[in-house]
C-alpha positions in Angstrom: -13.3 -4.6 14.5 -15.3 -4.9 11.4 -16.1 -8.2 9.7 -17.2 -6.3 6.5 -15.4 -3.5 4.7 -15.0 -0.5 7.1 -15.7 2.2 4.5 -15.1 5.9 5.3 -17.9 8.4 4.5 -17.6 10.1 1.1 -16.9 13.6 2.6 -13.9 12.2 4.5 -12.4 10.5 1.5 -12.9 13.5 -0.7 -11.6 15.8 2.0 -8.4 13.9 2.4 -7.7 13.7 -1.3 -8.6 17.3 -2.0 -6.6 18.6 1.1 -3.5 16.8 -0.2 -4.0 17.5 -3.9 -1.8 20.7 -3.8 1.3 18.5 -3.2 0.6 16.7 -6.5 -0.3 19.9 -8.3 3.0 21.5 -7.2 4.9 18.4 -8.3 3.3 18.6 -11.7 4.0 22.4 -12.0 7.7 21.8 -11.4 7.9 19.4 -14.3 6.1 21.8 -16.7 4.9 19.0 -19.0 1.4 18.0 -20.0 2.3 14.4 -20.0 3.4 14.7 -16.4 0.1 16.3 -15.5 -1.6 13.4 -17.2 0.4 10.7 -15.4 0.1 12.2 -12.0 -3.6 12.9 -12.5 -4.4 9.4 -13.9 -2.8 7.6 -10.9 -4.3 10.1 -8.4 -7.7 9.7 -9.9 -7.5 5.9 -9.8 -6.6 5.9 -6.1 -9.5 8.2 -5.4 -12.0 6.1 -7.3 -10.7 2.9 -5.5 -11.4 4.7 -2.2 -14.9 5.4 -3.4 -15.6 1.8 -4.3 -19.2 1.9 -3.1 -19.9 4.0 -6.2 -17.2 3.0 -8.7 -17.2 -0.8 -8.6 -20.8 -1.5 -9.6 -21.8 -1.8 -13.3 -23.3 1.5 -14.6 -23.1 1.9 -18.4 -23.2 -1.0 -20.9 -22.3 -3.4 -18.0 -19.1 -1.5 -17.3 -18.3 0.1 -13.9 -17.2 3.7 -13.5 -13.7 2.3 -12.9 -13.7 0.5 -16.2 -15.1 3.5 -18.0 -12.4 5.7 -16.5 -9.8 3.2 -17.5 -11.0 3.3 -21.1 -11.0 7.1 -21.0 -7.5 7.3 -19.5 -6.1 4.8 -22.0 -7.7 6.6 -24.9 -6.5 10.1 -23.9 -3.1 8.8 -23.0 -2.6 7.2 -26.5 -3.7 10.5 -28.1 -1.2 12.5 -26.0 2.0 10.4 -26.2 4.5 10.2 -29.1 3.1 7.3 -31.1 6.6 5.9 -31.7 6.6 4.7 -28.1 3.7 2.4 -28.8 6.0 0.4 -31.2 8.7 -0.4 -28.6 9.8 -4.1 -28.6 9.5 -4.2 -24.9 5.7 -3.9 -25.3 5.5 -7.0 -27.6 4.6 -9.3 -24.7 1.6 -7.1 -23.8 0.4 -7.0 -27.4 0.6 -10.8 -27.6 -1.6 -11.1 -24.5 -4.1 -8.6 -26.0 -4.2 -10.6 -29.3 -5.0 -13.8 -27.4 -7.7 -12.1 -25.4 -9.4 -10.9 -28.6 -9.1 -14.3 -30.1 -10.6 -16.0 -27.0 -13.5 -13.5 -26.9 -14.2 -13.9 -30.6 -14.2 -17.7 -30.5 -16.4 -17.8 -27.3 -18.5 -14.9 -28.4 -18.1 -13.5 -24.9 -18.7 -9.8 -24.4 -16.8 -9.5 -21.2 -13.6 -8.8 -23.1 -14.2 -5.1 -23.1 -13.3 -4.6 -19.4 -10.3 -6.9 -19.7 -9.0 -5.2 -22.8 -9.4 -1.8 -21.1 -7.0 -2.9 -18.3 -4.4 -4.0 -20.8 -4.8 -0.8 -22.9 -4.4 1.2 -19.6 -1.2 -0.7 -18.8 0.2 -0.1 -22.3 -0.6 3.6 -22.4 0.7 4.3 -18.9 3.9 2.4 -19.5 4.6 4.2 -22.8 3.8 7.6 -21.2 6.0 7.0 -18.2 8.9 5.9 -20.4 8.5 9.0 -22.5 8.6 11.1 -19.4 11.7 9.3 -18.2 13.4 10.2 -21.5 12.4 13.8 -21.1 13.0 14.4 -17.4 14.9 11.4 -16.0 13.4 8.8 -13.7 14.4 10.6 -10.5 12.2 13.7 -11.2 9.2 11.6 -12.2 9.4 9.1 -9.2 9.9 12.0 -6.8 6.7 13.7 -8.2 4.8 10.4 -8.1 5.5 10.0 -4.3 2.8 12.7 -3.8 0.0 10.6 -5.1 0.5 8.1 -2.3 -0.1 10.6 0.4 -4.0 10.4 0.4 -4.1 6.5 0.7 -1.5 6.7 3.4 -3.5 9.4 5.3 -6.6 7.3 5.0 -4.8 4.3 6.4 -3.5 6.4 9.3 -7.1 7.5 10.0 -8.3 3.9 9.9 -5.6 3.0 12.5 -6.4 6.1 14.7 -10.2 5.3 14.6 -9.8 1.5 15.0 -11.4 0.8 11.7 -9.7 -2.4 10.9 -10.9 -5.3 8.8 -10.7 -8.9 10.0 -8.5 -11.0 7.7 -10.4 -13.8 5.9 -7.8 -16.4 6.8 -6.9 -16.1 10.5 -8.8 -13.2 12.0 -5.9 -10.9 12.2 -6.5 -7.2 11.6 -5.9 -5.3 8.3 -5.9 -1.5 8.2 -6.7 -0.6 4.6 -8.0 3.0 4.8 -11.6 2.1 3.8 -10.6 0.6 0.5 -12.5 -2.3 -0.9 -9.9 -5.1 -0.2 -6.5 -5.7 1.2 -5.2 -6.8 -2.2 -6.0 -3.5 -4.0 -4.8 -1.3 -1.1 -1.6 -3.3 -0.4 -0.7 -3.1 -4.2 -1.0 0.7 -3.9 1.5 0.6 -1.0 3.7 -1.8 -2.9 3.8 0.6 -5.8 4.9 3.3 -3.3 7.6 1.0 -2.2 8.8 0.4 -5.7 9.0 4.1 -6.4 11.0 4.7 -3.2 13.4 1.8 -4.0 13.9 3.0 -7.6 14.9 6.4 -6.1 17.4 5.1 -3.6 20.5 5.3 -5.8 19.9 9.0 -6.8 18.1 10.2 -3.6 19.2 8.0 -0.8 18.1 10.3 2.1 14.6 10.6 0.7 14.4 6.8 0.1 15.6 5.8 3.5 13.3 8.4 5.1 10.3 6.8 3.3 11.3 3.2 3.8 10.1 2.9 7.5 6.8 4.5 6.5 6.1 2.2 3.6 7.2 -0.9 5.5 4.8 0.1 8.4 2.0 0.6 5.9 2.5 -2.8 4.4 2.5 -4.5 7.8 -0.7 -2.6 8.7 -2.4 -3.6 5.5 -1.4 -7.2 6.5 -1.9 -8.8 3.1 0.4 -11.8 3.1 0.9 -11.9 -0.7 2.1 -8.3 -0.8 4.3 -8.8 2.2 6.1 -11.7 0.5 6.3 -9.8 -2.8 8.0 -6.9 -1.1 10.8 -8.9 0.3 13.1 -9.1 -2.8 13.1 -5.4 -3.5 13.4 -4.4 0.2 16.3 -6.7 0.7 18.1 -5.6 -2.5 17.6 -1.9 -1.7 18.8 -2.1 1.9 21.7 -4.4 1.0 23.1 -2.5 -1.9 22.1 0.9 -0.6 24.2 0.2 2.6 27.0 -1.3 0.7 27.3 1.6 -1.7 28.1 4.0 1.2 31.3 2.1 2.3 34.7 1.9 0.7 35.5 -1.2 -1.4 38.0 -2.4 1.2 35.3 -2.4 3.9 32.7 -4.2 1.8 33.7 -7.9 2.3 33.3 -7.5 6.1 30.1 -5.5 5.7 28.6 -8.2 3.4 29.1 -10.7 6.2 27.5 -8.4 8.8 24.5 -7.6 6.5 23.9 -11.2 5.7 23.9 -12.2 9.4 21.7 -9.2 10.3 19.3 -10.0 7.5 19.1 -13.7 8.4 18.4 -12.7 12.1 15.7 -10.2 11.1 14.1 -12.7 8.8 14.1 -15.3 11.5 12.6 -12.9 14.0 10.0 -11.8 11.6 9.1 -15.4 10.9 8.7 -16.1 14.6 6.6 -13.0 15.1 4.3 -13.7 12.2 4.4 -17.5 12.4 0.6 -17.7 13.0 0.0 -15.5 9.9 2.0 -17.8 7.6 1.4 -21.2 9.2 -0.9 -22.4 6.5 1.6 -21.4 3.8 4.2 -23.7 5.2 1.5 -26.4 5.6 0.5 -26.0 2.0 4.1 -26.2 0.7 4.8 -29.3 2.7 1.6 -31.0 1.5 1.5 -29.6 -2.1 1.5 -33.0 -3.8 -1.6 -34.0 -1.8 -3.4 -30.9 -2.9 -3.2 -31.8 -6.6 -6.7 -33.4 -6.9 -10.3 -32.5 -7.8 -12.0 -30.0 -5.5 -14.6 -32.5 -4.3 -11.8 -34.6 -2.7 -10.6 -31.7 -0.5 -11.2 -32.1 3.2 -12.6 -29.1 5.1 -9.1 -28.3 6.5 -7.5 -28.5 3.1 -10.2 -26.2 1.7 -9.2 -23.5 4.2 -5.5 -23.5 3.3 -4.1 -20.3 1.9 -7.4 -18.5 2.5 -9.1 -21.2 0.3 -6.7 -20.5 -2.6 -5.7 -24.2 -3.1 -9.3 -25.3 -3.5 -10.1 -22.3 -5.7 -7.2 -23.2 -8.1 -8.5 -26.8 -8.1 -12.0 -25.7 -9.1 -10.7 -23.5 -12.0 -8.3 -26.2 -13.3 -11.0 -28.9 -13.0 -13.5 -26.7 -14.9 -10.9 -26.1 -17.6 -10.2 -29.8 -18.0 -13.9 -30.5 -18.4 -14.2 -28.2 -21.4 -14.1 -28.8 -25.1 -11.1 -28.7 -27.4 -11.8 -25.0 -28.1 -11.8 -24.4 -24.4 -8.5 -26.2 -24.1 -6.9 -23.9 -26.7 -8.6 -20.6 -26.0 -10.4 -21.0 -22.7 -13.9 -19.8 -21.9 -13.4 -16.1 -22.7 -12.0 -13.1 -20.8 -13.9 -12.4 -17.5 -16.0 -15.6 -18.1 -15.2 -16.7 -14.6 -17.9 -14.4 -13.3 -20.6 -16.7 -14.8 -19.3 -19.8 -13.0 -17.4 -18.8 -9.9 -18.1 -16.4 -7.0 -14.4 -15.7 -6.5 -11.7 -14.8 -9.0 -8.8 -17.3 -9.4 -6.3 -15.6 -7.1 -3.5 -16.6 -9.5 -2.8 -15.0 -12.8 -1.6 -18.2 -14.5 -4.6 -20.3 -13.3 -7.0 -17.5 -14.4 -5.2 -17.3 -17.8 -5.6 -21.0 -18.3 -9.3 -21.0 -17.6 -10.2 -17.8 -19.5 -7.8 -18.0 -22.5 -6.8 -21.7 -22.5 -3.3 -23.1 -23.1 -2.5 -20.4 -25.7 -3.4 -17.7 -23.1 -1.3 -19.4 -20.5 1.7 -19.5 -22.9 1.2 -15.8 -23.7 1.3 -14.9 -20.0 4.4 -17.0 -19.4 6.1 -15.4 -22.4 5.2 -11.9 -21.1 7.0 -12.6 -17.8 9.9 -14.2 -19.7 10.3 -11.1 -21.8 10.0 -8.9 -18.7 12.9 -10.8 -17.1 14.9 -10.8 -20.3 14.6 -7.0 -20.5 15.5 -6.7 -16.8 18.7 -8.7 -17.2 19.7 -6.3 -20.0 19.6 -3.1 -17.9 22.6 -1.1 -16.7 24.8 -3.1 -14.4 24.4 -0.9 -11.3 20.6 -1.1 -11.5 20.2 -4.7 -12.8 19.8 -6.5 -9.4 17.3 -4.0 -8.2 15.2 -4.2 -11.3 15.3 -8.0 -11.4 14.2 -8.1 -7.7 11.3 -5.8 -8.6 10.1 -8.1 -11.4 10.6 -11.1 -9.0 8.3 -9.5 -6.5 5.7 -8.8 -9.1 5.9 -12.4 -10.2 5.4 -13.6 -6.6 2.4 -11.3 -6.4 0.8 -13.0 -9.4 1.1 -16.4 -7.8 -1.4 -15.7 -5.1 -3.5 -12.8 -6.4 -4.2 -11.1 -9.7 -2.6 -7.7 -10.0 -3.0 -7.7 -13.7 -6.8 -7.9 -13.1 -6.7 -4.7 -11.0 -5.8 -1.2 -12.3 -3.7 -0.8 -9.2 -1.5 -3.7 -10.4 -1.5 -2.2 -13.9 0.0 1.0 -12.5 2.6 -1.0 -10.6 3.7 -3.0 -13.7 3.6 0.1 -16.0 6.0 2.0 -13.7 8.3 -1.0 -13.3 8.3 -1.7 -17.1 8.9 1.9 -18.0 11.9 2.1 -15.5 13.2 -1.2 -16.9 13.0 0.1 -20.5 14.7 3.3 -19.4 17.6 1.6 -17.8 17.9 -0.9 -20.7 18.1 2.0 -23.1 20.8 3.6 -20.9 22.8 0.5 -21.2 22.5 0.3 -24.9 23.4 4.0 -25.2 26.5 3.4 -23.0 27.6 0.4 -25.2 27.3 2.5 -28.4 29.3 5.3 -26.8 32.1 2.9 -25.8 32.1 1.4 -29.3 32.5 4.9 -30.8 35.4 5.7 -28.5 37.2 2.5 -29.4 36.9 3.2 -33.1 
């Protein structure tokens, strides 16, 4: 197995994406909507560019990579195409607050790195607004069904990596990760996690398609073998299987079925814990010793420094650097993307990164963003609420040990989740208005 990134040759990557492109084209043709073409094309293009990371990740123009330039272009074109009213939705207020803090931090620190960071948030905003507009036009079922096609190339590349034995050794315990030649387990596993979310959001309306895809996506997550994504997938998988199964039985049978499902779930969780005990050993160790790990990085022992793939000591380094700053740094951090000047690795935690880059004000803005997301999730239609809350819970877990908001793949995941949340929240509000009209 490879100790470095086992990258596929460019002709293979292009061949796989182009060979499967007709499925996405047909899906877009069925929708007959320019915005649908744009959404499917934007996500498809991002996954292709991520697979060609040897060309797209390096700085090329004005210090920006091809990925960053493409994000700026997609966000700009997307804003031009969508109905501008959707940019003023209250649900986007948390994102705009974060953007405002990023601009303030960059201005105070005179740090030019904000361009790349702002491009990601602009991409997230545009994609969320476009997806929500498409949901309003065509319904979420049609859009999510079409989106499933964009995940076929990454899945095919992962299959090829398994068939050819092109696995990457995990940084923590030497286990094998099959990531289809992508740059890192985090980015690839978030693509698969996005596939999972689309499948789960489809379950109520297209249960046969959802349950046919579920074994595929679970196998893909296991093969990618990224612990953070595996843990983040548990809430939405458990919710989908539990309520999806429950929905297919009569109300009189459900009390007994709930007991059976709970026992089966506990048994499966225990079996999975035993089977993957070695993979998660240091997680349990870190949780048990968490009070001891709250200390400066120079006081870490070698064993402590290796916990959670060195995440604990990484977080300690970022927090220590923040605490050694000036009053300005305490308030607005060192500037967006400023970590690149000081550290070799990103923070692996959205909240720790926000504290270092944008200070206490930035940390508050990120916390408020997640609070607003959960507030919106709890205001969705009753029969979709638990699923949507579990989706946001999984995304929050993802942010605790990696940085999906730092990756465009994570921006795609949040954009789709946020758009679906807004769509179901609007459906609940419409239902309430209809009931009030009936009573009057």
